[in-house]
C-alpha positions as CSV (number, residue, x, y, z in Angstrom):
1,M,-37.2,-42.3,-12.5
2,R,-35.4,-42.7,-9.0
3,I,-32.2,-41.2,-7.9
4,L,-30.3,-42.7,-5.4
5,A,-27.5,-40.2,-4.1
6,A,-25.8,-39.4,-0.6
7,V,-22.7,-37.2,0.8
8,L,-19.6,-38.9,1.7
9,G,-16.8,-37.7,4.4
10,S,-15.7,-37.4,8.0
11,P,-17.3,-35.8,10.0
12,I,-20.6,-35.9,8.1
13,A,-23.1,-35.5,10.7
14,H,-23.4,-31.7,10.5
15,S,-23.8,-31.9,6.5
16,K,-26.5,-29.8,5.2
17,S,-26.3,-31.8,1.8
18,P,-29.4,-34.1,2.9
19,L,-31.7,-31.4,3.6
20,L,-30.8,-29.6,0.4
21,H,-31.3,-32.6,-2.0
22,R,-34.4,-33.7,-0.3
23,A,-35.8,-30.5,-0.6
24,A,-34.9,-30.6,-4.5
25,F,-36.7,-34.1,-4.8
26,A,-39.6,-32.9,-3.1
27,A,-40.1,-29.9,-5.5
28,L,-39.9,-32.1,-8.4
29,N,-42.5,-34.6,-6.9
30,M,-39.6,-37.2,-6.9
31,E,-40.7,-38.7,-3.8
32,S,-39.0,-42.4,-4.4
33,S,-35.8,-40.8,-4.8
34,E,-33.2,-41.0,-1.8
35,Y,-30.4,-38.9,-0.4
36,S,-28.3,-40.3,2.5
37,R,-24.9,-39.6,4.3
38,F,-22.2,-42.1,4.9
39,E,-19.1,-41.5,7.5
40,L,-16.0,-42.8,5.5
41,G,-12.2,-41.9,5.5
42,S,-10.2,-41.6,2.4
43,E,-8.9,-45.1,2.7
44,E,-12.7,-46.5,2.4
45,L,-13.6,-44.4,-0.7
46,E,-12.6,-46.7,-3.4
47,G,-14.2,-49.9,-1.5
48,F,-17.2,-47.7,-0.7
49,L,-17.7,-46.8,-4.7
50,D,-17.5,-50.2,-5.7
51,S,-20.1,-51.6,-3.3
52,H,-22.7,-48.9,-4.1
53,P,-23.2,-49.3,-7.9
54,E,-26.6,-48.3,-7.3
55,H,-25.7,-44.9,-6.7
56,V,-26.1,-42.3,-9.4
57,G,-24.0,-39.7,-7.8
58,F,-22.1,-38.6,-4.5
59,S,-21.4,-35.4,-2.8
60,L,-18.0,-35.8,-1.3
61,T,-16.6,-33.3,1.6
62,M,-13.1,-33.5,3.6
63,P,-11.2,-35.7,3.6
64,L,-12.4,-36.9,0.5
65,K,-11.9,-34.5,-2.2
66,D,-8.3,-35.0,-3.1
67,R,-8.4,-38.8,-3.0
68,L,-11.6,-38.5,-5.4
69,V,-9.4,-36.9,-7.9
70,T,-6.6,-39.3,-7.6
71,L,-8.6,-42.5,-7.6
72,A,-10.4,-40.9,-10.8
73,G,-6.4,-40.8,-12.6
74,V,-6.1,-44.4,-11.3
75,R,-9.6,-45.6,-12.6
76,G,-9.5,-43.7,-15.9
77,W,-12.9,-41.7,-14.8
78,T,-13.5,-38.2,-16.6
79,V,-12.4,-35.4,-14.6
80,D,-14.0,-32.0,-15.7
81,E,-11.6,-28.6,-15.7
82,T,-12.6,-27.6,-12.4
83,A,-11.5,-30.8,-10.5
84,T,-8.4,-30.9,-12.7
85,L,-7.2,-27.2,-12.0
86,T,-8.1,-27.5,-8.1
87,A,-6.9,-31.1,-7.7
88,A,-10.0,-31.5,-5.5
89,G,-13.5,-33.1,-6.5
90,N,-16.5,-32.8,-4.6
91,T,-18.9,-34.4,-6.8
92,L,-19.1,-38.0,-8.6
93,V,-21.8,-39.2,-10.8
94,R,-22.5,-42.4,-13.0
95,G,-24.4,-42.7,-16.0
96,S,-24.4,-44.6,-19.2
97,G,-21.5,-46.2,-18.3
98,E,-19.6,-43.0,-17.5
99,V,-18.2,-42.0,-14.3
100,Q,-17.5,-38.1,-14.1
101,V,-15.9,-36.3,-11.3
102,A,-16.3,-32.1,-11.1
103,N,-15.7,-29.6,-8.3
104,T,-19.2,-27.6,-8.1
105,D,-17.6,-25.5,-5.5
106,V,-16.1,-23.3,-8.3
107,R,-19.7,-23.1,-10.1
108,G,-21.1,-22.5,-6.5
109,I,-19.2,-19.2,-6.0
110,V,-19.5,-18.0,-9.4
111,R,-23.4,-18.2,-9.2
112,A,-23.4,-16.5,-5.5
113,I,-21.2,-13.8,-6.8
114,A,-22.1,-13.0,-10.3
115,P,-25.9,-11.5,-9.8
116,H,-24.1,-8.8,-7.6
117,M,-21.6,-8.0,-10.0
118,E,-23.7,-6.2,-12.8
119,S,-22.3,-2.8,-11.9
120,V,-18.7,-3.6,-11.3
121,P,-16.1,-2.4,-13.5
122,Y,-14.1,-5.9,-14.0
123,A,-11.0,-4.0,-15.7
124,A,-9.7,-0.7,-16.2
125,D,-10.1,0.3,-20.1
126,G,-7.3,0.3,-22.6
127,A,-6.6,4.0,-21.5
128,G,-6.0,2.7,-17.9
129,T,-9.0,4.7,-16.4
130,G,-10.8,2.2,-14.6
131,S,-11.4,2.4,-10.9
132,A,-8.5,1.6,-8.5
133,G,-8.9,-2.6,-7.8
134,A,-11.1,-2.9,-10.8
135,G,-10.4,-6.6,-12.7
136,R,-8.6,-7.3,-9.2
137,A,-9.7,-9.9,-6.3
138,T,-8.5,-10.5,-3.1
139,I,-8.6,-14.0,-1.5
140,L,-8.0,-14.5,2.2
141,G,-6.7,-18.1,2.6
142,A,-4.4,-20.4,0.5
143,G,-5.9,-24.0,0.8
144,A,-8.3,-26.0,-1.2
145,T,-11.3,-23.6,-1.0
146,A,-9.0,-20.7,-2.2
147,A,-8.1,-22.7,-5.3
148,S,-11.8,-23.2,-6.0
149,A,-12.4,-19.4,-5.5
150,L,-9.3,-18.5,-7.9
151,V,-10.8,-20.6,-10.7
152,A,-14.4,-18.8,-9.9
153,C,-12.5,-15.4,-10.0
154,R,-10.9,-16.2,-13.5
155,D,-14.8,-17.1,-14.8
156,L,-15.9,-13.8,-13.4
157,G,-13.6,-11.7,-15.5
158,I,-10.8,-10.9,-12.8
159,A,-7.4,-10.7,-14.4
160,H,-5.1,-10.4,-10.8
161,V,-5.6,-12.0,-7.5
162,D,-4.1,-11.2,-4.2
163,F,-3.6,-13.7,-1.8
164,R,-3.7,-12.8,2.0
165,V,-2.5,-15.6,4.2
166,R,-0.8,-16.0,7.5
167,N,2.2,-18.1,5.9
168,P,3.1,-17.1,2.4
169,D,5.0,-20.2,2.1
170,R,1.9,-22.0,2.1
171,A,0.6,-20.0,-0.9
172,R,2.5,-21.7,-3.6
173,R,0.1,-24.0,-4.9
174,V,-2.5,-21.2,-5.3
175,L,0.0,-19.0,-7.1
176,D,1.2,-21.7,-9.5
177,L,-2.4,-22.1,-10.3
178,A,-3.0,-18.7,-11.1
179,E,0.1,-18.8,-13.5
180,R,-1.5,-21.7,-15.3
181,I,-5.0,-20.1,-15.8
182,G,-3.6,-17.0,-17.0
183,L,-4.4,-14.7,-14.2
184,T,-1.1,-12.6,-12.4
185,S,-1.0,-13.0,-8.6
186,S,0.5,-11.6,-5.4
187,V,0.6,-12.6,-1.9
188,G,0.8,-10.8,1.6
189,D,-0.2,-10.9,5.0
190,L,-3.9,-10.7,6.7
191,T,-3.2,-7.0,8.0
192,R,-4.5,-5.3,4.9
193,I,-6.9,-5.8,2.0
194,G,-6.3,-3.7,-1.3
195,P,-8.5,-2.3,-3.4
196,S,-10.7,-5.0,-5.1
197,A,-13.8,-5.6,-6.8
198,I,-14.3,-9.2,-5.4
199,V,-13.1,-10.2,-2.0
200,I,-13.3,-13.8,-0.8
201,S,-12.6,-15.3,2.7
202,T,-12.1,-19.0,2.7
203,L,-11.0,-18.8,6.1
204,P,-13.0,-20.4,8.9
205,A,-15.3,-18.6,10.9
206,E,-13.2,-18.4,13.9
207,A,-9.9,-17.4,12.2
208,A,-11.5,-14.5,10.4
209,P,-9.0,-11.7,10.6
210,N,-9.3,-8.0,11.4
211,P,-7.4,-6.4,8.6
212,I,-7.2,-2.8,7.2
213,W,-9.5,-2.1,4.3
214,E,-8.0,0.0,1.7
215,T,-10.5,1.9,-0.8
216,P,-13.0,-0.7,-2.3
217,V,-14.2,-0.9,-5.7
218,P,-17.8,0.8,-5.6
219,G,-20.0,-1.7,-6.2
220,G,-17.9,-4.7,-5.4
221,V,-18.6,-8.0,-3.6
222,A,-17.4,-10.0,-0.5
223,L,-18.3,-13.5,-0.1
224,D,-17.6,-15.4,3.3
225,V,-17.7,-19.1,2.2
226,A,-18.1,-20.1,5.9
227,Y,-21.9,-20.2,6.7
228,A,-21.6,-19.0,10.4
229,A,-24.7,-17.1,11.8
230,E,-22.7,-14.0,12.2
231,S,-19.7,-12.9,9.9
232,A,-17.4,-10.2,11.3
233,F,-15.4,-10.4,7.8
234,L,-18.9,-9.3,6.0
235,T,-19.8,-6.8,8.6
236,A,-16.6,-5.2,7.9
237,A,-16.9,-5.4,4.2
238,A,-20.3,-3.7,4.2
239,A,-19.1,-1.1,6.1
240,H,-16.7,-0.6,3.3
241,G,-18.8,-0.5,0.8
242,L,-19.1,-3.8,-0.5
243,H,-22.0,-5.8,-1.1
244,P,-21.9,-8.9,1.3
245,V,-22.9,-12.5,0.3
246,D,-22.7,-15.2,2.9
247,G,-21.6,-18.6,2.6
248,T,-25.3,-19.8,2.3
249,S,-25.5,-18.9,-1.3
250,M,-22.3,-20.8,-2.3
251,L,-23.4,-24.1,-0.3
252,V,-26.9,-23.9,-2.1
253,E,-25.4,-22.7,-5.6
254,Q,-22.6,-25.5,-5.4
255,A,-25.6,-28.3,-4.3
256,V,-27.9,-27.0,-7.3
257,A,-24.8,-27.6,-9.6
258,Q,-24.6,-31.1,-8.1
259,F,-28.4,-31.9,-8.6
260,E,-28.2,-30.9,-12.2
261,M,-25.5,-33.3,-12.6
262,F,-27.3,-36.1,-10.4
263,L,-30.4,-35.4,-12.8
264,A,-28.5,-35.6,-16.3
265,A,-26.9,-38.8,-15.2
266,A,-30.3,-40.4,-14.1
267,Q,-32.0,-39.3,-17.1
268,A,-29.2,-40.6,-19.4
269,D,-29.6,-44.3,-17.9
270,D,-33.3,-43.8,-17.9
271,A,-34.2,-42.4,-21.3
272,G,-37.4,-44.1,-22.6
273,T,-38.3,-45.3,-19.1
274,T,-41.7,-44.6,-17.7
275,E,-42.2,-46.8,-14.8
276,N,-41.2,-44.4,-12.1
277,L,-42.8,-41.1,-12.0
278,P,-42.1,-38.3,-12.9
279,T,-40.9,-39.1,-16.2
280,I,-38.3,-37.2,-17.8
281,E,-41.0,-35.3,-19.8
282,N,-42.6,-34.1,-16.9
283,L,-39.8,-32.3,-15.4
284,P,-38.5,-28.8,-15.8
285,T,-35.3,-28.0,-18.1
286,G,-32.8,-25.3,-18.1
287,Q,-33.3,-22.1,-16.2
288,E,-36.6,-23.4,-15.0
289,L,-35.1,-26.3,-13.4
290,T,-32.3,-24.3,-11.9
291,S,-34.8,-21.9,-10.5
292,R,-36.8,-24.3,-9.0
293,V,-34.3,-26.1,-7.3
294,A,-32.3,-23.3,-5.8
295,A,-35.6,-22.2,-4.6
296,A,-36.7,-25.0,-3.0
297,M,-33.1,-25.4,-1.1
298,Y,-33.1,-22.1,0.1
299,A,-36.7,-22.1,1.6
300,A,-35.2,-25.6,3.2
301,L,-32.5,-23.3,4.9
302,E,-35.2,-20.8,5.5
303,G,-32.5,-18.6,4.0
304,P,-32.7,-15.6,1.3
305,P,-35.2,-16.3,-1.6
306,A,-34.3,-18.0,-4.9
307,R,-31.0,-16.4,-6.4
308,A,-31.3,-13.8,-8.9
309,R,-31.4,-14.7,-12.5
310,D,-28.0,-15.0,-14.0
């Protein structure tokens, strides 16, 4: 079985996706598989996809995420809940005559945070005796990544999200999305972070604020989606008692989710074919597959060891 895949976007030279996916191919002895990168703008996406039918899947970055969901609507492709809710897709896969679009950033955030939340009180009990901030998250920023973070917070059991932004007028999209998925929400400026079980910064590293931190939830988690070498945001979060999770974890975990989709689509097309090794039967499945791919990707970045099991 051979997989052809690639990352698309502009600029694309900095992308770590080829490093991650090639490491996964190597870990599974899929030497004949290839993962490339292509620089293209949103107006080029449709033509490019049509001219590369041999590719099983694509990872998409800016400025293509919104365009992919729009194109999927025009073409009648399957769009999963994550891409539908966030109006952004970072993954396209083709298998068995079907095209699927997803936003694996949501799963990446969930997988990055969940292993560190075992002791976090998600919500106050029926008597209202939970910790201040339990069941509450704070998200810095209100753009496309903040929408992914919001859906991830829902999946992590959060009930209320407080958005902290420079311009509250720009938060309408995420506030509306919170209502659609059954969460309450609020918005404020970047000067203060209230008690929260989860705090997520979706801001660029150079735009990190220096807010006042109110009492955090014991055992809370802070994620910085930017994967800069140093994070002032995470340093401050750790100083206030939260477990810091850097952007490398989200980067790897969303790529693992993509790889799983690429492999599933290729297996659907190659079922019963044995001319290329490894065969379907030789590949790991389930948690073993996820763990092996994650370990290879983390090792490629010389980052933390394979993530804790969910």
